[in-house]
C-alpha positions in Angstrom: 87.0 110.4 93.4 88.4 112.8 96.0 92.1 113.6 96.2 93.6 115.1 99.3 96.8 117.2 99.3 98.7 117.7 102.5 101.4 120.2 103.4 103.1 121.8 106.3 105.1 119.0 107.9 108.7 119.3 108.9 111.3 119.4 111.6 110.7 121.5 114.7 112.2 121.9 118.1 110.2 120.9 121.2 107.9 123.8 122.2 107.7 125.0 118.6 104.8 125.2 116.2 103.7 123.9 112.8 100.5 124.3 110.8 99.3 121.4 108.6 97.0 122.0 105.6 94.8 119.6 103.7 92.9 120.5 100.6 90.3 118.2 99.0 89.8 118.2 95.2 86.0 117.5 95.6 84.0 120.2 93.8 81.1 119.8 96.1 80.4 120.7 99.7 79.0 117.4 100.8 81.7 116.3 103.3 80.4 115.3 106.7 83.7 115.7 108.5 87.4 116.0 107.9 90.1 115.1 110.4 93.7 114.4 111.1 95.2 111.1 112.2 98.8 110.2 113.0 100.8 107.1 113.1 104.2 106.8 114.9 106.6 104.0 114.3 105.5 100.9 116.1 102.1 102.3 117.0 98.6 102.2 115.6 97.0 105.1 113.8 95.1 107.3 116.1 92.7 110.2 115.7 94.2 113.6 116.5 91.3 115.9 115.7 88.1 116.0 113.7 86.0 118.9 112.5 82.5 118.8 111.1 81.5 121.1 108.3 79.3 123.0 110.7 82.3 123.6 112.9 82.0 121.1 115.8 85.3 119.6 116.8 86.8 117.0 119.1 90.4 116.2 120.0 92.5 113.4 121.4 93.2 113.9 125.0 97.0 114.0 124.3 96.6 117.2 122.1 93.9 119.1 123.9 95.0 122.7 124.6 97.9 122.5 122.2 96.3 121.7 118.8 93.5 123.5 117.0 91.7 122.2 113.9 89.9 124.6 111.6 88.4 124.7 108.2 87.5 126.9 105.2 84.5 125.2 103.7 84.5 127.1 100.4 88.0 125.8 99.8 87.5 122.3 101.1 90.5 122.9 103.3 91.3 121.9 106.8 94.1 123.1 109.0 95.8 121.7 112.0 97.6 124.3 114.1 100.1 122.5 116.4 101.6 124.5 119.3 103.9 123.5 122.1 105.0 120.4 120.2 106.5 117.5 122.1 108.8 114.7 120.9 105.9 112.3 121.3 104.0 114.2 118.6 106.5 112.9 116.1 104.6 110.9 113.5 103.2 110.8 110.0 100.1 112.9 109.9 97.2 111.9 107.6 94.3 113.9 106.5 90.9 112.1 106.3 87.8 113.1 104.4 84.5 111.5 104.9 81.3 112.1 102.9 78.2 109.9 103.0 77.8 110.7 99.3 81.5 110.4 98.1 83.1 108.0 100.5 86.2 107.9 102.8 89.5 109.2 101.6 93.0 109.7 102.9 95.9 112.0 102.1 99.4 110.9 101.3 100.7 111.8 104.8 103.1 114.5 105.9 105.9 113.9 108.4 106.2 115.8 111.6 109.5 115.4 113.6 109.9 117.1 116.9 113.5 117.0 118.1 116.4 119.1 119.3 
């Protein structure tokens, strides 16, 4: 069983920045990819960014140029650096971990609120 612990959410003004962190308890290095999803009230969950262990990434069009996903493989940790935040970025952000050997897991969510 894999457990994901998220941190870094909070309240920020438009144009500000936050960095989210997600650490997986897995003792192995078998994850295929980790990513961040978000869900705003009244909307479906959407993919924000994904990173493969080798380092390849992809982003939702709405965050390209503003968000950066990165990872430290030895720590099973993934980060999401969010710059130039907008009110429409307000959502609960969830870390996702997928491994063909271990399965598909989700973090508890961390709230990001962008408001004046």
